[in-house]
N, CA, C and O atoms as CSV, one atom per row, in Angstrom:
chain,resi,resn,atom,element,x,y,z
A,1,MET,N,N,138.516,200.241,-61.951
A,1,MET,CA,C,138.702,200.506,-60.536
A,1,MET,C,C,139.932,201.411,-60.356
A,1,MET,O,O,141.006,201.145,-60.896
A,2,VAL,N,N,139.741,202.460,-59.600
A,2,VAL,CA,C,140.813,203.415,-59.356
A,2,VAL,C,C,141.673,202.920,-58.198
A,2,VAL,O,O,141.162,202.477,-57.169
A,3,GLU,N,N,142.989,203.004,-58.388
A,3,GLU,CA,C,143.935,202.636,-57.340
A,3,GLU,C,C,144.844,203.821,-57.042
A,3,GLU,O,O,145.304,204.505,-57.956
A,4,ASN,N,N,145.095,204.054,-55.785
A,4,ASN,CA,C,146.060,205.071,-55.360
A,4,ASN,C,C,147.183,204.381,-54.614
A,4,ASN,O,O,146.939,203.500,-53.790
A,5,VAL,N,N,148.412,204.776,-54.900
A,5,VAL,CA,C,149.574,204.217,-54.213
A,5,VAL,C,C,149.996,205.196,-53.123
A,5,VAL,O,O,150.153,206.391,-53.373
A,6,VAL,N,N,150.176,204.677,-51.923
A,6,VAL,CA,C,150.548,205.487,-50.769
A,6,VAL,C,C,151.863,204.944,-50.215
A,6,VAL,O,O,152.009,203.740,-50.006
A,7,TYR,N,N,152.806,205.835,-49.982
A,7,TYR,CA,C,154.136,205.457,-49.485
A,7,TYR,C,C,154.311,205.919,-48.038
A,7,TYR,O,O,153.716,206.918,-47.634
A,8,PRO,N,N,155.125,205.200,-47.253
A,8,PRO,CA,C,155.379,205.610,-45.865
A,8,PRO,C,C,155.960,207.016,-45.744
A,8,PRO,O,O,155.732,207.691,-44.740
A,9,ALA,N,N,156.699,207.462,-46.741
A,9,ALA,CA,C,157.301,208.795,-46.691
A,9,ALA,C,C,156.240,209.889,-46.573
A,9,ALA,O,O,156.519,210.957,-46.027
A,10,TYR,N,N,155.042,209.643,-47.070
A,10,TYR,CA,C,153.969,210.641,-46.995
A,10,TYR,C,C,153.645,211.012,-45.548
A,10,TYR,O,O,153.183,212.121,-45.280
A,11,PHE,N,N,153.886,210.082,-44.613
A,11,PHE,CA,C,153.470,210.248,-43.218
A,11,PHE,C,C,154.638,210.347,-42.251
A,11,PHE,O,O,154.419,210.409,-41.041
A,12,ASP,N,N,155.865,210.364,-42.740
A,12,ASP,CA,C,157.062,210.307,-41.896
A,12,ASP,C,C,157.395,211.685,-41.316
A,12,ASP,O,O,157.678,212.629,-42.054
A,13,ALA,N,N,157.357,211.785,-39.998
A,13,ALA,CA,C,157.604,213.057,-39.317
A,13,ALA,C,C,159.049,213.527,-39.463
A,13,ALA,O,O,159.325,214.715,-39.297
A,14,GLU,N,N,159.960,212.632,-39.764
A,14,GLU,CA,C,161.364,212.994,-39.887
A,14,GLU,C,C,161.696,213.622,-41.245
A,14,GLU,O,O,162.797,214.141,-41.430
A,15,LEU,N,N,160.761,213.579,-42.190
A,15,LEU,CA,C,160.992,214.133,-43.523
A,15,LEU,C,C,160.334,215.502,-43.661
A,15,LEU,O,O,159.327,215.794,-43.016
A,16,SER,N,N,160.921,216.326,-44.508
A,16,SER,CA,C,160.310,217.624,-44.815
A,16,SER,C,C,159.332,217.444,-45.982
A,16,SER,O,O,159.268,216.380,-46.597
A,17,ARG,N,N,158.586,218.488,-46.266
A,17,ARG,CA,C,157.677,218.433,-47.413
A,17,ARG,C,C,158.433,218.195,-48.707
A,17,ARG,O,O,157.975,217.438,-49.562
A,18,SER,N,N,159.588,218.835,-48.859
A,18,SER,CA,C,160.364,218.669,-50.089
A,18,SER,C,C,160.970,217.269,-50.197
A,18,SER,O,O,161.331,216.831,-51.290
A,19,GLU,N,N,161.079,216.575,-49.081
A,19,GLU,CA,C,161.594,215.205,-49.095
A,19,GLU,C,C,160.487,214.175,-49.281
A,19,GLU,O,O,160.768,212.980,-49.368
A,20,GLY,N,N,159.225,214.622,-49.344
A,20,GLY,CA,C,158.151,213.697,-49.663
A,20,GLY,C,C,156.994,213.610,-48.688
A,20,GLY,O,O,155.995,212.955,-48.983
A,21,ARG,N,N,157.104,214.263,-47.518
A,21,ARG,CA,C,155.987,214.213,-46.573
A,21,ARG,C,C,154.806,214.994,-47.138
A,21,ARG,O,O,154.989,216.085,-47.679
A,22,ARG,N,N,153.595,214.446,-47.017
A,22,ARG,CA,C,152.410,215.100,-47.576
A,22,ARG,C,C,151.397,215.544,-46.527
A,22,ARG,O,O,150.353,216.098,-46.871
A,23,VAL,N,N,151.691,215.309,-45.268
A,23,VAL,CA,C,150.764,215.692,-44.207
A,23,VAL,C,C,151.445,216.687,-43.273
A,23,VAL,O,O,152.674,216.731,-43.210
A,24,PRO,N,N,150.662,217.489,-42.547
A,24,PRO,CA,C,151.269,218.412,-41.577
A,24,PRO,C,C,152.010,217.642,-40.477
A,24,PRO,O,O,151.717,216.474,-40.223
A,25,THR,N,N,152.942,218.289,-39.849
A,25,THR,CA,C,153.750,217.607,-38.834
A,25,THR,C,C,152.917,217.110,-37.655
A,25,THR,O,O,153.295,216.130,-37.014
A,26,ASP,N,N,151.798,217.759,-37.356
A,26,ASP,CA,C,150.972,217.288,-36.242
A,26,ASP,C,C,150.245,215.985,-36.574
A,26,ASP,O,O,149.806,215.287,-35.660
A,27,LEU,N,N,150.106,215.637,-37.859
A,27,LEU,CA,C,149.507,214.360,-38.247
A,27,LEU,C,C,150.558,213.314,-38.599
A,27,LEU,O,O,150.240,212.129,-38.698
A,28,ALA,N,N,151.799,213.735,-38.788
A,28,ALA,CA,C,152.869,212.807,-39.172
A,28,ALA,C,C,153.295,211.962,-37.974
A,28,ALA,O,O,153.174,212.383,-36.823
A,29,VAL,N,N,153.796,210.759,-38.270
A,29,VAL,CA,C,154.284,209.854,-37.223
A,29,VAL,C,C,155.733,209.495,-37.533
A,29,VAL,O,O,156.206,209.683,-38.654
A,30,GLU,N,N,156.418,208.985,-36.540
A,30,GLU,CA,C,157.820,208.634,-36.700
A,30,GLU,C,C,157.941,207.225,-37.277
A,30,GLU,O,O,157.402,206.276,-36.707
A,31,ALA,N,N,158.639,207.081,-38.392
A,31,ALA,CA,C,158.931,205.808,-39.053
A,31,ALA,C,C,157.684,204.939,-39.253
A,31,ALA,O,O,157.605,203.850,-38.686
A,32,PRO,N,N,156.718,205.393,-40.039
A,32,PRO,CA,C,155.523,204.577,-40.281
A,32,PRO,C,C,155.867,203.333,-41.112
A,32,PRO,O,O,156.768,203.373,-41.950
A,33,THR,N,N,155.158,202.249,-40.878
A,33,THR,CA,C,155.373,201.013,-41.632
A,33,THR,C,C,154.206,200.787,-42.587
A,33,THR,O,O,153.126,201.349,-42.406
A,34,VAL,N,N,154.435,199.959,-43.603
A,34,VAL,CA,C,153.361,199.668,-44.556
A,34,VAL,C,C,152.234,198.892,-43.882
A,34,VAL,O,O,151.079,199.013,-44.292
A,35,ASP,N,N,152.543,198.099,-42.858
A,35,ASP,CA,C,151.499,197.366,-42.144
A,35,ASP,C,C,150.579,198.322,-41.384
A,35,ASP,O,O,149.362,198.139,-41.380
A,36,GLU,N,N,151.151,199.332,-40.745
A,36,GLU,CA,C,150.341,200.342,-40.057
A,36,GLU,C,C,149.479,201.110,-41.051
A,36,GLU,O,O,148.304,201.370,-40.792
A,37,ILE,N,N,150.063,201.470,-42.183
A,37,ILE,CA,C,149.317,202.215,-43.198
A,37,ILE,C,C,148.180,201.366,-43.743
A,37,ILE,O,O,147.070,201.865,-43.923
A,38,ALA,N,N,148.441,200.084,-44.008
A,38,ALA,CA,C,147.394,199.189,-44.520
A,38,ALA,C,C,146.253,199.060,-43.514
A,38,ALA,O,O,145.084,199.039,-43.900
A,39,LYS,N,N,146.584,198.973,-42.231
A,39,LYS,CA,C,145.550,198.883,-41.194
A,39,LYS,C,C,144.722,200.170,-41.150
A,39,LYS,O,O,143.502,200.121,-40.993
A,40,ALA,N,N,145.388,201.324,-41.289
A,40,ALA,CA,C,144.682,202.609,-41.300
A,40,ALA,C,C,143.782,202.723,-42.529
A,40,ALA,O,O,142.670,203.242,-42.433
A,41,VAL,N,N,144.251,202.245,-43.679
A,41,VAL,CA,C,143.441,202.270,-44.904
A,41,VAL,C,C,142.172,201.454,-44.711
A,41,VAL,O,O,141.092,201.868,-45.131
A,42,GLN,N,N,142.301,200.298,-44.078
A,42,GLN,CA,C,141.125,199.460,-43.830
A,42,GLN,C,C,140.174,200.134,-42.848
A,42,GLN,O,O,138.958,199.988,-42.973
A,43,GLN,N,N,140.705,200.870,-41.875
A,43,GLN,CA,C,139.861,201.606,-40.937
A,43,GLN,C,C,139.088,202.718,-41.648
A,43,GLN,O,O,137.955,203.028,-41.281
A,44,VAL,N,N,139.710,203.313,-42.666
A,44,VAL,CA,C,139.042,204.362,-43.435
A,44,VAL,C,C,137.932,203.762,-44.288
A,44,VAL,O,O,136.962,204.447,-44.612
A,45,GLY,N,N,138.066,202.483,-44.658
A,45,GLY,CA,C,137.007,201.811,-45.393
A,45,GLY,C,C,137.358,201.383,-46.803
A,45,GLY,O,O,136.467,201.139,-47.617
A,46,TYR,N,N,138.645,201.289,-47.104
A,46,TYR,CA,C,139.085,200.862,-48.434
A,46,TYR,C,C,139.902,199.581,-48.318
A,46,TYR,O,O,140.385,199.223,-47.244
A,47,ASP,N,N,140.044,198.900,-49.456
A,47,ASP,CA,C,140.881,197.706,-49.506
A,47,ASP,C,C,142.332,198.113,-49.712
A,47,ASP,O,O,142.625,199.044,-50.464
A,48,ALA,N,N,143.239,197.411,-49.041
A,48,ALA,CA,C,144.666,197.736,-49.123
A,48,ALA,C,C,145.455,196.506,-49.547
A,48,ALA,O,O,145.207,195.396,-49.076
A,49,VAL,N,N,146.411,196.726,-50.444
A,49,VAL,CA,C,147.345,195.681,-50.860
A,49,VAL,C,C,148.756,196.195,-50.580
A,49,VAL,O,O,149.142,197.258,-51.067
A,50,VAL,N,N,149.518,195.446,-49.800
A,50,VAL,CA,C,150.874,195.855,-49.425
A,50,VAL,C,C,151.862,195.347,-50.470
A,50,VAL,O,O,151.855,194.169,-50.827
A,51,GLU,N,N,152.705,196.247,-50.951
A,51,GLU,CA,C,153.811,195.884,-51.840
A,51,GLU,C,C,155.106,196.179,-51.090
A,51,GLU,O,O,155.507,197.338,-50.979
A,52,ARG,N,N,155.747,195.165,-50.586
A,52,ARG,CA,C,156.897,195.342,-49.700
A,52,ARG,C,C,158.182,195.751,-50.415
A,52,ARG,O,O,159.074,196.320,-49.785
A,53,ASP,N,N,158.297,195.480,-51.701
A,53,ASP,CA,C,159.551,195.771,-52.400
A,53,ASP,C,C,159.538,197.087,-53.165
A,53,ASP,O,O,160.487,197.379,-53.893
A,54,ALA,N,N,158.497,197.879,-53.021
A,54,ALA,CA,C,158.391,199.152,-53.739
A,54,ALA,C,C,159.247,200.223,-53.066
A,54,ALA,O,O,159.447,200.209,-51.852
A,55,THR,N,N,159.748,201.154,-53.884
A,55,THR,CA,C,160.561,202.252,-53.383
A,55,THR,C,C,159.978,203.565,-53.859
A,55,THR,O,O,159.676,203.724,-55.042
A,56,TYR,N,N,159.818,204.505,-52.947
A,56,TYR,CA,C,159.350,205.847,-53.292
A,56,TYR,C,C,160.436,206.543,-54.097
A,56,TYR,O,O,161.621,206.369,-53.816
A,57,SER,N,N,160.052,207.316,-55.079
A,57,SER,CA,C,161.017,207.913,-56.003
A,57,SER,C,C,162.005,208.875,-55.333
A,57,SER,O,O,163.078,209.128,-55.881
A,58,ARG,N,N,161.665,209.408,-54.171
A,58,ARG,CA,C,162.566,210.337,-53.477
A,58,ARG,C,C,163.432,209.651,-52.427
A,58,ARG,O,O,164.191,210.310,-51.716
A,59,GLU,N,N,163.320,208.333,-52.330
A,59,GLU,CA,C,164.109,207.585,-51.351
A,59,GLU,C,C,164.949,206.534,-52.067
A,59,GLU,O,O,164.678,206.184,-53.216
A,60,PHE,N,N,165.972,206.036,-51.375
A,60,PHE,CA,C,166.843,205.033,-51.959
A,60,PHE,C,C,166.586,203.640,-51.406
A,60,PHE,O,O,166.791,202.649,-52.106
A,61,GLU,N,N,166.149,203.555,-50.182
A,61,GLU,CA,C,165.879,202.267,-49.550
A,61,GLU,C,C,164.413,201.886,-49.742
A,61,GLU,O,O,163.532,202.717,-49.523
A,62,PRO,N,N,164.137,200.660,-50.141
A,62,PRO,CA,C,162.737,200.249,-50.295
A,62,PRO,C,C,162.050,200.085,-48.940
A,62,PRO,O,O,162.484,199.290,-48.107
A,63,ARG,N,N,160.974,200.844,-48.730
A,63,ARG,CA,C,160.175,200.711,-47.501
A,63,ARG,C,C,158.811,200.142,-47.819
A,63,ARG,O,O,158.010,199.892,-46.917
A,64,GLY,N,N,158.539,199.934,-49.113
A,64,GLY,CA,C,157.264,199.377,-49.523
A,64,GLY,C,C,156.250,200.457,-49.849
A,64,GLY,O,O,156.528,201.652,-49.745
A,65,SER,N,N,155.077,200.011,-50.243
A,65,SER,CA,C,153.966,200.914,-50.525
A,65,SER,C,C,152.671,200.179,-50.254
A,65,SER,O,O,152.652,198.961,-50.076
A,66,VAL,N,N,151.587,200.941,-50.226
A,66,VAL,CA,C,150.260,200.366,-50.042
A,66,VAL,C,C,149.400,200.834,-51.212
A,66,VAL,O,O,149.270,202.033,-51.455
A,67,VAL,N,N,148.817,199.883,-51.929
A,67,VAL,CA,C,147.902,200.202,-53.023
A,67,VAL,C,C,146.494,200.231,-52.433
A,67,VAL,O,O,146.022,199.241,-51.874
A,68,VAL,N,N,145.835,201.373,-52.564
A,68,VAL,CA,C,144.489,201.555,-52.029
A,68,VAL,C,C,143.507,201.414,-53.185
A,68,VAL,O,O,143.582,202.156,-54.164
A,69,LYS,N,N,142.592,200.467,-53.070
A,69,LYS,CA,C,141.665,200.175,-54.161
A,69,LYS,C,C,140.280,200.743,-53.874
A,69,LYS,O,O,139.857,200.847,-52.723
A,70,GLY,N,N,139.589,201.108,-54.948
A,70,GLY,CA,C,138.206,201.561,-54.834
A,70,GLY,C,C,138.061,202.996,-54.381
A,70,GLY,O,O,137.147,203.307,-53.618
A,71,THR,N,N,138.937,203.882,-54.827
A,71,THR,CA,C,138.909,205.277,-54.377
A,71,THR,C,C,138.410,206.217,-55.474
A,71,THR,O,O,138.926,207.323,-55.630
A,72,GLU,N,N,137.405,205.774,-56.233
A,72,GLU,CA,C,136.893,206.591,-57.337
A,72,GLU,C,C,136.358,207.938,-56.880
A,72,GLU,O,O,136.518,208.940,-57.576
A,73,ASP,N,N,135.728,207.967,-55.721
A,73,ASP,CA,C,135.032,209.168,-55.253
A,73,ASP,C,C,135.866,210.026,-54.295
A,73,ASP,O,O,135.344,210.972,-53.705
A,74,THR,N,N,137.155,209.707,-54.133
A,74,THR,CA,C,137.984,210.409,-53.153
A,74,THR,C,C,139.244,210.962,-53.809
A,74,THR,O,O,139.919,210.262,-54.564
A,75,ALA,N,N,139.551,212.214,-53.516
A,75,ALA,CA,C,140.804,212.808,-53.978
A,75,ALA,C,C,141.956,212.196,-53.177
A,75,ALA,O,O,141.782,211.834,-52.014
A,76,LYS,N,N,143.114,212.084,-53.793
A,76,LYS,CA,C,144.258,211.466,-53.119
A,76,LYS,C,C,144.653,212.233,-51.865
A,76,LYS,O,O,144.994,211.620,-50.854
A,77,ASN,N,N,144.614,213.551,-51.910
A,77,ASN,CA,C,144.985,214.339,-50.737
A,77,ASN,C,C,144.035,214.063,-49.575
A,77,ASN,O,O,144.482,213.934,-48.436
A,78,ASP,N,N,142.735,213.972,-49.842
A,78,ASP,CA,C,141.766,213.660,-48.787
A,78,ASP,C,C,142.025,212.275,-48.209
A,78,ASP,O,O,141.921,212.071,-46.999
A,79,LEU,N,N,142.360,211.327,-49.075
A,79,LEU,CA,C,142.667,209.973,-48.631
A,79,LEU,C,C,143.897,209.963,-47.729
A,79,LEU,O,O,143.888,209.325,-46.676
A,80,VAL,N,N,144.945,210.661,-48.131
A,80,VAL,CA,C,146.189,210.708,-47.350
A,80,VAL,C,C,145.935,211.349,-45.988
A,80,VAL,O,O,146.466,210.880,-44.981
A,81,GLN,N,N,145.140,212.406,-45.940
A,81,GLN,CA,C,144.833,213.072,-44.669
A,81,GLN,C,C,144.056,212.136,-43.737
A,81,GLN,O,O,144.321,212.097,-42.535
A,82,ALA,N,N,143.098,211.383,-44.289
A,82,ALA,CA,C,142.310,210.456,-43.473
A,82,ALA,C,C,143.180,209.327,-42.936
A,82,ALA,O,O,143.041,208.936,-41.777
A,83,ILE,N,N,144.071,208.803,-43.764
A,83,ILE,CA,C,144.983,207.747,-43.316
A,83,ILE,C,C,145.886,208.277,-42.207
A,83,ILE,O,O,146.120,207.585,-41.217
A,84,ALA,N,N,146.386,209.477,-42.362
A,84,ALA,CA,C,147.258,210.083,-41.351
A,84,ALA,C,C,146.541,210.212,-40.010
A,84,ALA,O,O,147.134,209.967,-38.959
A,85,ALA,N,N,145.273,210.594,-40.048
A,85,ALA,CA,C,144.511,210.722,-38.805
A,85,ALA,C,C,144.405,209.375,-38.091
A,85,ALA,O,O,144.533,209.315,-36.868
A,86,TYR,N,N,144.173,208.304,-38.833
A,86,TYR,CA,C,144.077,206.982,-38.222
A,86,TYR,C,C,145.438,206.454,-37.768
A,86,TYR,O,O,145.514,205.710,-36.790
A,87,LEU,N,N,146.514,206.829,-38.465
A,87,LEU,CA,C,147.846,206.409,-38.014
A,87,LEU,C,C,148.137,206.950,-36.620
A,87,LEU,O,O,148.696,206.250,-35.776
A,88,GLY,N,N,147.755,208.197,-36.389
A,88,GLY,CA,C,147.948,208.784,-35.067
A,88,GLY,C,C,147.162,208.045,-34.002
A,88,GLY,O,O,147.653,207.848,-32.890
A,89,VAL,N,N,145.950,207.635,-34.329
A,89,VAL,CA,C,145.115,206.890,-33.381
A,89,VAL,C,C,145.709,205.506,-33.113
A,89,VAL,O,O,145.697,205.033,-31.976
A,90,LEU,N,N,146.224,204.862,-34.153
A,90,LEU,CA,C,146.813,203.528,-33.994
A,90,LEU,C,C,148.070,203.558,-33.125
A,90,LEU,O,O,148.382,202.576,-32.452
A,91,ARG,N,N,148.782,204.662,-33.137
A,91,ARG,CA,C,150.022,204.782,-32.365
A,91,ARG,C,C,149.777,205.076,-30.886
A,91,ARG,O,O,150.683,204.920,-30.068
A,92,GLU,N,N,148.572,205.496,-30.539
A,92,GLU,CA,C,148.297,205.851,-29.133
A,92,GLU,C,C,148.154,204.643,-28.256
A,92,GLU,O,O,147.921,204.776,-27.054
């Protein structure tokens, strides 16, 4: 089973691309949480496991991560873009 790890920094509007953001600014949200990301992952149709003590390699403070399971047929970039779209919907 393929697992992809997704960090809040990927979706953080306050970060630049070089600081770890992976989505365009129009899809990014301010201070995303692992709970919001996990909910968006489930909306996309995958299983999510939250790891609260994980730290992204470009950050110093642990904000956690979300392990996305069952993504054999999806590229990580496509997965991140889909999650970002749902994060925006969840924030409205």
